[in-house]
PyMOL commands that place a pseudoatom at each C-alpha (Angstrom):
pseudoatom trace, name=CA, resn=MET, resi=1, chain=A, elem=C, hetatm=0, pos=[0.000, 0.000, 0.000]
pseudoatom trace, name=CA, resn=GLN, resi=2, chain=A, elem=C, hetatm=0, pos=[1.146, 3.492, -0.853]
pseudoatom trace, name=CA, resn=LEU, resi=3, chain=A, elem=C, hetatm=0, pos=[-0.718, 5.850, 1.457]
pseudoatom trace, name=CA, resn=TYR, resi=4, chain=A, elem=C, hetatm=0, pos=[-1.046, 9.553, 0.704]
pseudoatom trace, name=CA, resn=LEU, resi=5, chain=A, elem=C, hetatm=0, pos=[-2.199, 11.620, 3.709]
pseudoatom trace, name=CA, resn=VAL, resi=6, chain=A, elem=C, hetatm=0, pos=[-3.454, 15.043, 2.649]
pseudoatom trace, name=CA, resn=ARG, resi=7, chain=A, elem=C, hetatm=0, pos=[-4.577, 17.825, 4.926]
pseudoatom trace, name=CA, resn=HIS, resi=8, chain=A, elem=C, hetatm=0, pos=[-7.750, 19.604, 3.800]
pseudoatom trace, name=CA, resn=ALA, resi=9, chain=A, elem=C, hetatm=0, pos=[-7.610, 23.051, 2.168]
pseudoatom trace, name=CA, resn=GLU, resi=10, chain=A, elem=C, hetatm=0, pos=[-7.871, 26.218, 4.259]
pseudoatom trace, name=CA, resn=SER, resi=11, chain=A, elem=C, hetatm=0, pos=[-11.117, 26.377, 6.228]
pseudoatom trace, name=CA, resn=GLU, resi=12, chain=A, elem=C, hetatm=0, pos=[-12.867, 29.383, 7.720]
pseudoatom trace, name=CA, resn=ASN, resi=13, chain=A, elem=C, hetatm=0, pos=[-11.661, 28.262, 11.158]
pseudoatom trace, name=CA, resn=ASN, resi=14, chain=A, elem=C, hetatm=0, pos=[-8.056, 28.249, 9.907]
pseudoatom trace, name=CA, resn=ALA, resi=15, chain=A, elem=C, hetatm=0, pos=[-8.430, 31.857, 8.772]
pseudoatom trace, name=CA, resn=ARG, resi=16, chain=A, elem=C, hetatm=0, pos=[-10.175, 33.342, 11.817]
pseudoatom trace, name=CA, resn=PRO, resi=17, chain=A, elem=C, hetatm=0, pos=[-9.415, 33.761, 15.546]
pseudoatom trace, name=CA, resn=GLY, resi=18, chain=A, elem=C, hetatm=0, pos=[-10.033, 30.724, 17.702]
pseudoatom trace, name=CA, resn=TYR, resi=19, chain=A, elem=C, hetatm=0, pos=[-12.919, 32.308, 19.590]
pseudoatom trace, name=CA, resn=LEU, resi=20, chain=A, elem=C, hetatm=0, pos=[-14.871, 32.533, 16.317]
pseudoatom trace, name=CA, resn=ARG, resi=21, chain=A, elem=C, hetatm=0, pos=[-14.537, 28.839, 15.440]
pseudoatom trace, name=CA, resn=VAL, resi=22, chain=A, elem=C, hetatm=0, pos=[-17.610, 26.919, 14.343]
pseudoatom trace, name=CA, resn=GLU, resi=23, chain=A, elem=C, hetatm=0, pos=[-18.202, 23.189, 14.539]
pseudoatom trace, name=CA, resn=ASP, resi=24, chain=A, elem=C, hetatm=0, pos=[-18.106, 22.452, 10.803]
pseudoatom trace, name=CA, resn=PRO, resi=25, chain=A, elem=C, hetatm=0, pos=[-16.633, 25.293, 8.734]
pseudoatom trace, name=CA, resn=ALA, resi=26, chain=A, elem=C, hetatm=0, pos=[-16.547, 25.569, 4.968]
pseudoatom trace, name=CA, resn=LEU, resi=27, chain=A, elem=C, hetatm=0, pos=[-13.453, 26.356, 2.879]
pseudoatom trace, name=CA, resn=THR, resi=28, chain=A, elem=C, hetatm=0, pos=[-12.325, 29.933, 2.352]
pseudoatom trace, name=CA, resn=ALA, resi=29, chain=A, elem=C, hetatm=0, pos=[-11.809, 31.409, -1.121]
pseudoatom trace, name=CA, resn=VAL, resi=30, chain=A, elem=C, hetatm=0, pos=[-8.104, 30.569, -0.731]
pseudoatom trace, name=CA, resn=GLY, resi=31, chain=A, elem=C, hetatm=0, pos=[-9.060, 27.055, 0.315]
pseudoatom trace, name=CA, resn=ARG, resi=32, chain=A, elem=C, hetatm=0, pos=[-11.112, 26.564, -2.828]
pseudoatom trace, name=CA, resn=LEU, resi=33, chain=A, elem=C, hetatm=0, pos=[-8.119, 27.604, -4.935]
pseudoatom trace, name=CA, resn=GLN, resi=34, chain=A, elem=C, hetatm=0, pos=[-5.910, 25.184, -2.986]
pseudoatom trace, name=CA, resn=ALA, resi=35, chain=A, elem=C, hetatm=0, pos=[-8.400, 22.371, -3.558]
pseudoatom trace, name=CA, resn=ALA, resi=36, chain=A, elem=C, hetatm=0, pos=[-8.464, 23.145, -7.279]
pseudoatom trace, name=CA, resn=ALA, resi=37, chain=A, elem=C, hetatm=0, pos=[-4.650, 23.051, -7.416]
pseudoatom trace, name=CA, resn=LEU, resi=38, chain=A, elem=C, hetatm=0, pos=[-4.621, 19.745, -5.538]
pseudoatom trace, name=CA, resn=ALA, resi=39, chain=A, elem=C, hetatm=0, pos=[-7.189, 18.334, -7.970]
pseudoatom trace, name=CA, resn=GLN, resi=40, chain=A, elem=C, hetatm=0, pos=[-5.059, 19.413, -10.915]
pseudoatom trace, name=CA, resn=TRP, resi=41, chain=A, elem=C, hetatm=0, pos=[-2.075, 17.575, -9.391]
pseudoatom trace, name=CA, resn=THR, resi=42, chain=A, elem=C, hetatm=0, pos=[-4.135, 14.393, -8.958]
pseudoatom trace, name=CA, resn=ARG, resi=43, chain=A, elem=C, hetatm=0, pos=[-4.890, 14.275, -12.680]
pseudoatom trace, name=CA, resn=THR, resi=44, chain=A, elem=C, hetatm=0, pos=[-1.383, 12.914, -13.204]
pseudoatom trace, name=CA, resn=ALA, resi=45, chain=A, elem=C, hetatm=0, pos=[-1.185, 10.869, -9.993]
pseudoatom trace, name=CA, resn=HIS, resi=46, chain=A, elem=C, hetatm=0, pos=[-1.930, 7.157, -9.677]
pseudoatom trace, name=CA, resn=ILE, resi=47, chain=A, elem=C, hetatm=0, pos=[-4.841, 6.825, -7.245]
pseudoatom trace, name=CA, resn=ASP, resi=48, chain=A, elem=C, hetatm=0, pos=[-6.772, 3.597, -6.735]
pseudoatom trace, name=CA, resn=THR, resi=49, chain=A, elem=C, hetatm=0, pos=[-8.912, 4.587, -3.745]
pseudoatom trace, name=CA, resn=LEU, resi=50, chain=A, elem=C, hetatm=0, pos=[-9.968, 7.962, -2.362]
pseudoatom trace, name=CA, resn=ILE, resi=51, chain=A, elem=C, hetatm=0, pos=[-10.911, 8.280, 1.329]
pseudoatom trace, name=CA, resn=THR, resi=52, chain=A, elem=C, hetatm=0, pos=[-12.273, 11.369, 3.049]
pseudoatom trace, name=CA, resn=SER, resi=53, chain=A, elem=C, hetatm=0, pos=[-13.450, 12.595, 6.419]
pseudoatom trace, name=CA, resn=PRO, resi=54, chain=A, elem=C, hetatm=0, pos=[-17.166, 13.538, 6.653]
pseudoatom trace, name=CA, resn=PHE, resi=55, chain=A, elem=C, hetatm=0, pos=[-16.426, 17.122, 7.755]
pseudoatom trace, name=CA, resn=LEU, resi=56, chain=A, elem=C, hetatm=0, pos=[-17.538, 19.831, 5.298]
pseudoatom trace, name=CA, resn=ARG, resi=57, chain=A, elem=C, hetatm=0, pos=[-14.004, 21.157, 4.746]
pseudoatom trace, name=CA, resn=THR, resi=58, chain=A, elem=C, hetatm=0, pos=[-12.644, 17.747, 3.763]
pseudoatom trace, name=CA, resn=LEU, resi=59, chain=A, elem=C, hetatm=0, pos=[-15.631, 17.005, 1.527]
pseudoatom trace, name=CA, resn=GLN, resi=60, chain=A, elem=C, hetatm=0, pos=[-15.168, 20.359, -0.226]
pseudoatom trace, name=CA, resn=THR, resi=61, chain=A, elem=C, hetatm=0, pos=[-11.476, 19.546, -0.691]
pseudoatom trace, name=CA, resn=THR, resi=62, chain=A, elem=C, hetatm=0, pos=[-12.321, 16.081, -2.007]
pseudoatom trace, name=CA, resn=GLN, resi=63, chain=A, elem=C, hetatm=0, pos=[-15.062, 17.137, -4.423]
pseudoatom trace, name=CA, resn=PRO, resi=64, chain=A, elem=C, hetatm=0, pos=[-12.755, 18.674, -7.086]
pseudoatom trace, name=CA, resn=VAL, resi=65, chain=A, elem=C, hetatm=0, pos=[-10.388, 15.695, -6.710]
pseudoatom trace, name=CA, resn=THR, resi=66, chain=A, elem=C, hetatm=0, pos=[-13.319, 13.401, -7.515]
pseudoatom trace, name=CA, resn=GLU, resi=67, chain=A, elem=C, hetatm=0, pos=[-14.130, 15.501, -10.567]
pseudoatom trace, name=CA, resn=ALA, resi=68, chain=A, elem=C, hetatm=0, pos=[-10.492, 15.436, -11.717]
pseudoatom trace, name=CA, resn=THR, resi=69, chain=A, elem=C, hetatm=0, pos=[-9.946, 11.704, -11.235]
pseudoatom trace, name=CA, resn=GLY, resi=70, chain=A, elem=C, hetatm=0, pos=[-13.407, 10.231, -11.689]
pseudoatom trace, name=CA, resn=ILE, resi=71, chain=A, elem=C, hetatm=0, pos=[-12.972, 8.364, -8.393]
pseudoatom trace, name=CA, resn=GLY, resi=72, chain=A, elem=C, hetatm=0, pos=[-15.889, 8.451, -5.974]
pseudoatom trace, name=CA, resn=PRO, resi=73, chain=A, elem=C, hetatm=0, pos=[-14.590, 8.674, -2.397]
pseudoatom trace, name=CA, resn=LEU, resi=74, chain=A, elem=C, hetatm=0, pos=[-15.164, 6.403, 0.557]
pseudoatom trace, name=CA, resn=VAL, resi=75, chain=A, elem=C, hetatm=0, pos=[-16.458, 8.514, 3.459]
pseudoatom trace, name=CA, resn=TRP, resi=76, chain=A, elem=C, hetatm=0, pos=[-15.174, 6.827, 6.622]
pseudoatom trace, name=CA, resn=HIS, resi=77, chain=A, elem=C, hetatm=0, pos=[-17.009, 7.574, 9.860]
pseudoatom trace, name=CA, resn=ASP, resi=78, chain=A, elem=C, hetatm=0, pos=[-13.824, 7.166, 11.934]
pseudoatom trace, name=CA, resn=VAL, resi=79, chain=A, elem=C, hetatm=0, pos=[-11.616, 9.570, 9.963]
pseudoatom trace, name=CA, resn=TYR, resi=80, chain=A, elem=C, hetatm=0, pos=[-12.071, 13.039, 11.457]
pseudoatom trace, name=CA, resn=GLU, resi=81, chain=A, elem=C, hetatm=0, pos=[-10.255, 15.756, 13.385]
pseudoatom trace, name=CA, resn=CYS, resi=82, chain=A, elem=C, hetatm=0, pos=[-9.245, 15.369, 17.020]
pseudoatom trace, name=CA, resn=GLY, resi=83, chain=A, elem=C, hetatm=0, pos=[-12.185, 16.337, 19.220]
pseudoatom trace, name=CA, resn=GLY, resi=84, chain=A, elem=C, hetatm=0, pos=[-14.866, 15.518, 16.692]
pseudoatom trace, name=CA, resn=CYS, resi=85, chain=A, elem=C, hetatm=0, pos=[-17.685, 17.844, 15.673]
pseudoatom trace, name=CA, resn=TYR, resi=86, chain=A, elem=C, hetatm=0, pos=[-17.944, 19.944, 18.817]
pseudoatom trace, name=CA, resn=ARG, resi=87, chain=A, elem=C, hetatm=0, pos=[-19.221, 23.462, 19.475]
pseudoatom trace, name=CA, resn=GLY, resi=88, chain=A, elem=C, hetatm=0, pos=[-17.419, 26.429, 20.983]
pseudoatom trace, name=CA, resn=HIS, resi=89, chain=A, elem=C, hetatm=0, pos=[-13.721, 26.954, 21.697]
pseudoatom trace, name=CA, resn=GLY, resi=90, chain=A, elem=C, hetatm=0, pos=[-11.307, 26.410, 24.527]
pseudoatom trace, name=CA, resn=ASP, resi=91, chain=A, elem=C, hetatm=0, pos=[-10.746, 23.496, 26.866]
pseudoatom trace, name=CA, resn=ASP, resi=92, chain=A, elem=C, hetatm=0, pos=[-14.263, 23.666, 28.341]
pseudoatom trace, name=CA, resn=ALA, resi=93, chain=A, elem=C, hetatm=0, pos=[-16.071, 23.361, 24.990]
pseudoatom trace, name=CA, resn=SER, resi=94, chain=A, elem=C, hetatm=0, pos=[-17.550, 19.858, 24.971]
pseudoatom trace, name=CA, resn=GLU, resi=95, chain=A, elem=C, hetatm=0, pos=[-21.021, 19.983, 23.390]
pseudoatom trace, name=CA, resn=GLY, resi=96, chain=A, elem=C, hetatm=0, pos=[-21.193, 17.854, 20.254]
pseudoatom trace, name=CA, resn=GLY, resi=97, chain=A, elem=C, hetatm=0, pos=[-22.977, 18.761, 17.053]
pseudoatom trace, name=CA, resn=PRO, resi=98, chain=A, elem=C, hetatm=0, pos=[-24.679, 16.358, 14.627]
pseudoatom trace, name=CA, resn=GLY, resi=99, chain=A, elem=C, hetatm=0, pos=[-22.316, 16.643, 11.684]
pseudoatom trace, name=CA, resn=LEU, resi=100, chain=A, elem=C, hetatm=0, pos=[-23.576, 16.370, 8.127]
pseudoatom trace, name=CA, resn=GLY, resi=101, chain=A, elem=C, hetatm=0, pos=[-26.232, 13.781, 7.311]
pseudoatom trace, name=CA, resn=ALA, resi=102, chain=A, elem=C, hetatm=0, pos=[-25.957, 11.204, 4.556]
pseudoatom trace, name=CA, resn=SER, resi=103, chain=A, elem=C, hetatm=0, pos=[-28.074, 13.117, 2.006]
pseudoatom trace, name=CA, resn=LYS, resi=104, chain=A, elem=C, hetatm=0, pos=[-26.103, 16.325, 2.484]
pseudoatom trace, name=CA, resn=ILE, resi=105, chain=A, elem=C, hetatm=0, pos=[-22.804, 14.486, 2.016]
pseudoatom trace, name=CA, resn=ARG, resi=106, chain=A, elem=C, hetatm=0, pos=[-24.095, 12.918, -1.211]
pseudoatom trace, name=CA, resn=GLU, resi=107, chain=A, elem=C, hetatm=0, pos=[-25.301, 16.341, -2.334]
pseudoatom trace, name=CA, resn=ILE, resi=108, chain=A, elem=C, hetatm=0, pos=[-21.719, 17.623, -2.051]
pseudoatom trace, name=CA, resn=ILE, resi=109, chain=A, elem=C, hetatm=0, pos=[-20.213, 14.507, -3.668]
pseudoatom trace, name=CA, resn=PRO, resi=110, chain=A, elem=C, hetatm=0, pos=[-22.860, 12.474, -5.511]
pseudoatom trace, name=CA, resn=GLY, resi=111, chain=A, elem=C, hetatm=0, pos=[-20.511, 9.547, -6.143]
pseudoatom trace, name=CA, resn=ALA, resi=112, chain=A, elem=C, hetatm=0, pos=[-19.512, 9.075, -2.510]
pseudoatom trace, name=CA, resn=THR, resi=113, chain=A, elem=C, hetatm=0, pos=[-19.804, 5.731, -0.723]
pseudoatom trace, name=CA, resn=LEU, resi=114, chain=A, elem=C, hetatm=0, pos=[-20.618, 6.218, 2.958]
pseudoatom trace, name=CA, resn=ASP, resi=115, chain=A, elem=C, hetatm=0, pos=[-20.014, 3.966, 5.926]
pseudoatom trace, name=CA, resn=THR, resi=116, chain=A, elem=C, hetatm=0, pos=[-23.370, 2.524, 6.960]
pseudoatom trace, name=CA, resn=SER, resi=117, chain=A, elem=C, hetatm=0, pos=[-23.088, 4.225, 10.358]
pseudoatom trace, name=CA, resn=ILE, resi=118, chain=A, elem=C, hetatm=0, pos=[-23.456, 7.651, 8.683]
pseudoatom trace, name=CA, resn=THR, resi=119, chain=A, elem=C, hetatm=0, pos=[-27.189, 8.376, 8.742]
pseudoatom trace, name=CA, resn=GLU, resi=120, chain=A, elem=C, hetatm=0, pos=[-29.536, 11.275, 8.124]
pseudoatom trace, name=CA, resn=SER, resi=121, chain=A, elem=C, hetatm=0, pos=[-29.208, 12.332, 11.767]
pseudoatom trace, name=CA, resn=GLY, resi=122, chain=A, elem=C, hetatm=0, pos=[-25.566, 13.260, 11.165]
pseudoatom trace, name=CA, resn=TRP, resi=123, chain=A, elem=C, hetatm=0, pos=[-22.298, 11.336, 11.235]
pseudoatom trace, name=CA, resn=TYR, resi=124, chain=A, elem=C, hetatm=0, pos=[-21.261, 12.647, 14.700]
pseudoatom trace, name=CA, resn=ALA, resi=125, chain=A, elem=C, hetatm=0, pos=[-24.754, 12.429, 16.175]
pseudoatom trace, name=CA, resn=GLY, resi=126, chain=A, elem=C, hetatm=0, pos=[-24.174, 14.929, 18.994]
pseudoatom trace, name=CA, resn=ARG, resi=127, chain=A, elem=C, hetatm=0, pos=[-21.571, 12.937, 20.909]
pseudoatom trace, name=CA, resn=LYS, resi=128, chain=A, elem=C, hetatm=0, pos=[-19.474, 14.850, 23.422]
pseudoatom trace, name=CA, resn=ARG, resi=129, chain=A, elem=C, hetatm=0, pos=[-16.095, 16.238, 22.413]
pseudoatom trace, name=CA, resn=GLU, resi=130, chain=A, elem=C, hetatm=0, pos=[-13.517, 13.504, 21.962]
pseudoatom trace, name=CA, resn=THR, resi=131, chain=A, elem=C, hetatm=0, pos=[-10.561, 13.470, 24.365]
pseudoatom trace, name=CA, resn=GLU, resi=132, chain=A, elem=C, hetatm=0, pos=[-6.955, 13.282, 23.190]
pseudoatom trace, name=CA, resn=THR, resi=133, chain=A, elem=C, hetatm=0, pos=[-6.724, 9.755, 24.601]
pseudoatom trace, name=CA, resn=GLU, resi=134, chain=A, elem=C, hetatm=0, pos=[-9.805, 8.714, 22.650]
pseudoatom trace, name=CA, resn=HIS, resi=135, chain=A, elem=C, hetatm=0, pos=[-8.372, 10.364, 19.550]
pseudoatom trace, name=CA, resn=ALA, resi=136, chain=A, elem=C, hetatm=0, pos=[-5.109, 8.413, 19.815]
pseudoatom trace, name=CA, resn=ALA, resi=137, chain=A, elem=C, hetatm=0, pos=[-7.047, 5.160, 20.239]
pseudoatom trace, name=CA, resn=ARG, resi=138, chain=A, elem=C, hetatm=0, pos=[-9.200, 5.975, 17.203]
pseudoatom trace, name=CA, resn=CYS, resi=139, chain=A, elem=C, hetatm=0, pos=[-6.098, 6.579, 15.074]
pseudoatom trace, name=CA, resn=VAL, resi=140, chain=A, elem=C, hetatm=0, pos=[-4.883, 3.087, 16.004]
pseudoatom trace, name=CA, resn=THR, resi=141, chain=A, elem=C, hetatm=0, pos=[-8.268, 1.707, 14.919]
pseudoatom trace, name=CA, resn=VAL, resi=142, chain=A, elem=C, hetatm=0, pos=[-8.115, 3.571, 11.602]
pseudoatom trace, name=CA, resn=LEU, resi=143, chain=A, elem=C, hetatm=0, pos=[-4.569, 2.350, 10.981]
pseudoatom trace, name=CA, resn=ASP, resi=144, chain=A, elem=C, hetatm=0, pos=[-5.699, -1.227, 11.643]
pseudoatom trace, name=CA, resn=ARG, resi=145, chain=A, elem=C, hetatm=0, pos=[-8.613, -0.676, 9.260]
pseudoatom trace, name=CA, resn=LEU, resi=146, chain=A, elem=C, hetatm=0, pos=[-6.294, 0.595, 6.517]
pseudoatom trace, name=CA, resn=ILE, resi=147, chain=A, elem=C, hetatm=0, pos=[-4.030, -2.425, 6.872]
pseudoatom trace, name=CA, resn=ALA, resi=148, chain=A, elem=C, hetatm=0, pos=[-6.931, -4.884, 7.029]
pseudoatom trace, name=CA, resn=THR, resi=149, chain=A, elem=C, hetatm=0, pos=[-8.610, -3.306, 3.984]
pseudoatom trace, name=CA, resn=PHE, resi=150, chain=A, elem=C, hetatm=0, pos=[-5.628, -2.640, 1.731]
pseudoatom trace, name=CA, resn=GLY, resi=151, chain=A, elem=C, hetatm=0, pos=[-2.696, -4.519, 3.291]
pseudoatom trace, name=CA, resn=ASN, resi=152, chain=A, elem=C, hetatm=0, pos=[0.330, -5.002, 1.062]
pseudoatom trace, name=CA, resn=ARG, resi=153, chain=A, elem=C, hetatm=0, pos=[-1.563, -5.179, -2.236]
pseudoatom trace, name=CA, resn=GLY, resi=154, chain=A, elem=C, hetatm=0, pos=[0.409, -2.246, -3.656]
pseudoatom trace, name=CA, resn=GLU, resi=155, chain=A, elem=C, hetatm=0, pos=[-2.613, -0.004, -4.129]
pseudoatom trace, name=CA, resn=HIS, resi=156, chain=A, elem=C, hetatm=0, pos=[-2.365, 3.788, -4.010]
pseudoatom trace, name=CA, resn=ILE, resi=157, chain=A, elem=C, hetatm=0, pos=[-4.656, 5.164, -1.287]
pseudoatom trace, name=CA, resn=PHE, resi=158, chain=A, elem=C, hetatm=0, pos=[-5.341, 8.917, -1.167]
pseudoatom trace, name=CA, resn=ALA, resi=159, chain=A, elem=C, hetatm=0, pos=[-6.847, 10.104, 2.146]
pseudoatom trace, name=CA, resn=ILE, resi=160, chain=A, elem=C, hetatm=0, pos=[-7.991, 13.695, 2.685]
pseudoatom trace, name=CA, resn=VAL, resi=161, chain=A, elem=C, hetatm=0, pos=[-7.906, 14.298, 6.426]
pseudoatom trace, name=CA, resn=HIS, resi=162, chain=A, elem=C, hetatm=0, pos=[-7.026, 16.843, 9.158]
pseudoatom trace, name=CA, resn=ALA, resi=163, chain=A, elem=C, hetatm=0, pos=[-3.852, 18.233, 10.739]
pseudoatom trace, name=CA, resn=ASP, resi=164, chain=A, elem=C, hetatm=0, pos=[-4.106, 16.659, 14.201]
pseudoatom trace, name=CA, resn=PHE, resi=165, chain=A, elem=C, hetatm=0, pos=[-5.428, 13.388, 12.800]
pseudoatom trace, name=CA, resn=LYS, resi=166, chain=A, elem=C, hetatm=0, pos=[-2.626, 13.229, 10.246]
pseudoatom trace, name=CA, resn=ARG, resi=167, chain=A, elem=C, hetatm=0, pos=[-0.025, 13.984, 12.908]
pseudoatom trace, name=CA, resn=GLN, resi=168, chain=A, elem=C, hetatm=0, pos=[-1.322, 11.315, 15.293]
pseudoatom trace, name=CA, resn=LEU, resi=169, chain=A, elem=C, hetatm=0, pos=[-1.592, 8.725, 12.546]
pseudoatom trace, name=CA, resn=LEU, resi=170, chain=A, elem=C, hetatm=0, pos=[2.051, 9.398, 11.655]
pseudoatom trace, name=CA, resn=VAL, resi=171, chain=A, elem=C, hetatm=0, pos=[2.974, 8.949, 15.315]
pseudoatom trace, name=CA, resn=GLU, resi=172, chain=A, elem=C, hetatm=0, pos=[1.304, 5.528, 15.250]
pseudoatom trace, name=CA, resn=ILE, resi=173, chain=A, elem=C, hetatm=0, pos=[2.984, 4.633, 11.941]
pseudoatom trace, name=CA, resn=LEU, resi=174, chain=A, elem=C, hetatm=0, pos=[6.503, 5.898, 12.652]
pseudoatom trace, name=CA, resn=GLY, resi=175, chain=A, elem=C, hetatm=0, pos=[6.600, 5.406, 16.419]
pseudoatom trace, name=CA, resn=SER, resi=176, chain=A, elem=C, hetatm=0, pos=[9.932, 6.377, 17.924]
pseudoatom trace, name=CA, resn=ALA, resi=177, chain=A, elem=C, hetatm=0, pos=[11.567, 6.438, 14.490]
pseudoatom trace, name=CA, resn=ALA, resi=178, chain=A, elem=C, hetatm=0, pos=[10.816, 10.131, 14.026]
pseudoatom trace, name=CA, resn=ASP, resi=179, chain=A, elem=C, hetatm=0, pos=[9.500, 13.200, 15.815]
pseudoatom trace, name=CA, resn=VAL, resi=180, chain=A, elem=C, hetatm=0, pos=[6.809, 14.450, 13.421]
pseudoatom trace, name=CA, resn=THR, resi=181, chain=A, elem=C, hetatm=0, pos=[6.714, 17.836, 15.161]
pseudoatom trace, name=CA, resn=ALA, resi=182, chain=A, elem=C, hetatm=0, pos=[10.272, 18.409, 13.904]
pseudoatom trace, name=CA, resn=PHE, resi=183, chain=A, elem=C, hetatm=0, pos=[9.269, 18.023, 10.265]
pseudoatom trace, name=CA, resn=GLY, resi=184, chain=A, elem=C, hetatm=0, pos=[7.508, 21.365, 9.941]
pseudoatom trace, name=CA, resn=PRO, resi=185, chain=A, elem=C, hetatm=0, pos=[3.914, 22.627, 9.977]
pseudoatom trace, name=CA, resn=MET, resi=186, chain=A, elem=C, hetatm=0, pos=[0.972, 20.742, 8.513]
pseudoatom trace, name=CA, resn=ARG, resi=187, chain=A, elem=C, hetatm=0, pos=[0.238, 22.894, 5.481]
pseudoatom trace, name=CA, resn=ASN, resi=188, chain=A, elem=C, hetatm=0, pos=[-3.209, 23.015, 3.922]
pseudoatom trace, name=CA, resn=THR, resi=189, chain=A, elem=C, hetatm=0, pos=[-3.368, 20.380, 1.136]
pseudoatom trace, name=CA, resn=GLY, resi=190, chain=A, elem=C, hetatm=0, pos=[0.150, 19.261, 2.120]
pseudoatom trace, name=CA, resn=ILE, resi=191, chain=A, elem=C, hetatm=0, pos=[0.775, 15.711, 0.867]
pseudoatom trace, name=CA, resn=THR, resi=192, chain=A, elem=C, hetatm=0, pos=[2.630, 13.082, 2.895]
pseudoatom trace, name=CA, resn=LYS, resi=193, chain=A, elem=C, hetatm=0, pos=[3.385, 9.690, 1.325]
pseudoatom trace, name=CA, resn=ILE, resi=194, chain=A, elem=C, hetatm=0, pos=[4.094, 6.522, 3.331]
pseudoatom trace, name=CA, resn=ASP, resi=195, chain=A, elem=C, hetatm=0, pos=[4.656, 3.052, 1.886]
pseudoatom trace, name=CA, resn=PHE, resi=196, chain=A, elem=C, hetatm=0, pos=[3.665, -0.220, 3.565]
pseudoatom trace, name=CA, resn=ASP, resi=197, chain=A, elem=C, hetatm=0, pos=[5.124, -3.566, 2.441]
pseudoatom trace, name=CA, resn=GLY, resi=198, chain=A, elem=C, hetatm=0, pos=[3.025, -5.753, 4.685]
pseudoatom trace, name=CA, resn=SER, resi=199, chain=A, elem=C, hetatm=0, pos=[5.267, -5.575, 7.721]
pseudoatom trace, name=CA, resn=ARG, resi=200, chain=A, elem=C, hetatm=0, pos=[7.024, -2.228, 7.691]
pseudoatom trace, name=CA, resn=TRP, resi=201, chain=A, elem=C, hetatm=0, pos=[6.164, 1.409, 6.988]
pseudoatom trace, name=CA, resn=ARG, resi=202, chain=A, elem=C, hetatm=0, pos=[8.559, 3.748, 5.173]
pseudoatom trace, name=CA, resn=LEU, resi=203, chain=A, elem=C, hetatm=0, pos=[8.166, 7.543, 4.949]
pseudoatom trace, name=CA, resn=ASP, resi=204, chain=A, elem=C, hetatm=0, pos=[8.645, 8.560, 1.319]
pseudoatom trace, name=CA, resn=TRP, resi=205, chain=A, elem=C, hetatm=0, pos=[7.945, 12.300, 1.514]
pseudoatom trace, name=CA, resn=PHE, resi=206, chain=A, elem=C, hetatm=0, pos=[6.434, 14.707, 4.021]
pseudoatom trace, name=CA, resn=ASN, resi=207, chain=A, elem=C, hetatm=0, pos=[4.005, 17.574, 3.605]
pseudoatom trace, name=CA, resn=SER, resi=208, chain=A, elem=C, hetatm=0, pos=[4.762, 18.452, -0.022]
pseudoatom trace, name=CA, resn=VAL, resi=209, chain=A, elem=C, hetatm=0, pos=[3.057, 21.608, -1.298]
pseudoatom trace, name=CA, resn=SER, resi=210, chain=A, elem=C, hetatm=0, pos=[4.811, 21.713, -4.662]
pseudoatom trace, name=CA, resn=HIS, resi=211, chain=A, elem=C, hetatm=0, pos=[1.384, 21.732, -6.335]
pseudoatom trace, name=CA, resn=LEU, resi=212, chain=A, elem=C, hetatm=0, pos=[0.656, 25.178, -4.809]
pseudoatom trace, name=CA, resn=PRO, resi=213, chain=A, elem=C, hetatm=0, pos=[1.939, 28.593, -5.877]
pseudoatom trace, name=CA, resn=SER, resi=214, chain=A, elem=C, hetatm=0, pos=[3.664, 30.341, -2.973]
pseudoatom trace, name=CA, resn=ARG, resi=215, chain=A, elem=C, hetatm=0, pos=[0.758, 32.776, -2.471]
pseudoatom trace, name=CA, resn=LEU, resi=216, chain=A, elem=C, hetatm=0, pos=[-1.554, 29.855, -1.659]
pseudoatom trace, name=CA, resn=ILE, resi=217, chain=A, elem=C, hetatm=0, pos=[0.623, 28.150, 0.961]
pseudoatom trace, name=CA, resn=THR, resi=218, chain=A, elem=C, hetatm=0, pos=[-1.168, 28.346, 4.322]
pseudoatom trace, name=CA, resn=GLY, resi=219, chain=A, elem=C, hetatm=0, pos=[-1.310, 26.366, 7.556]
pseudoatom trace, name=CA, resn=VAL, resi=220, chain=A, elem=C, hetatm=0, pos=[0.864, 26.838, 10.610]
pseudoatom trace, name=CA, resn=GLN, resi=221, chain=A, elem=C, hetatm=0, pos=[-0.155, 23.810, 12.721]
pseudoatom trace, name=CA, resn=TRP, resi=222, chain=A, elem=C, hetatm=0, pos=[2.862, 21.827, 13.906]
for i in range(1, 222): cmd.bond("trace and resi %d" % i, "trace and resi %d" % (i + 1))
show_as sticks, trace
zoom trace
């Protein structure tokens, strides 16, 4: 398996102060340009399977990639940002929102295939904010799911995800082999490629934004 981990394009939360965050922001105008540039890059890439988070910002990043490649994405219920779809800001914010429902997700990307747990009541269904411990455990589950689903078949898997999720998944993949916080910030639409041979992971490249003009490079999360 060749796994491409891609952070979503710039969202409204990325571009505004923390106290103005919303539970499920859309992309900014810059983010839409980043997503278009990413989609253009994927026209020449080898992609067998496209996976996306059910958040609006990842779906809006994925939609032009689907148009460019003709690949309908798999929307996985367990691939989402640390904390989940929660309201408010700060450490005390814990109220969960519903997240997008199945029909709304298919409205954004008609060719999407959704996990059966994603219903009309919303993929997050109002659960409380996820803790960091729960997030780390979920990343282990997702990693196990990737290996069980794709294993060492040599397929190219393109996953459009989130900064904290991507970072934690790399921690689980690389372990003590590398300090991912030393590699630089998680840029919007930055592409990280990791190869799996059935027993061992190998980092091929980290956080490439060569598909973006310099004026569109955003994202300061480490």
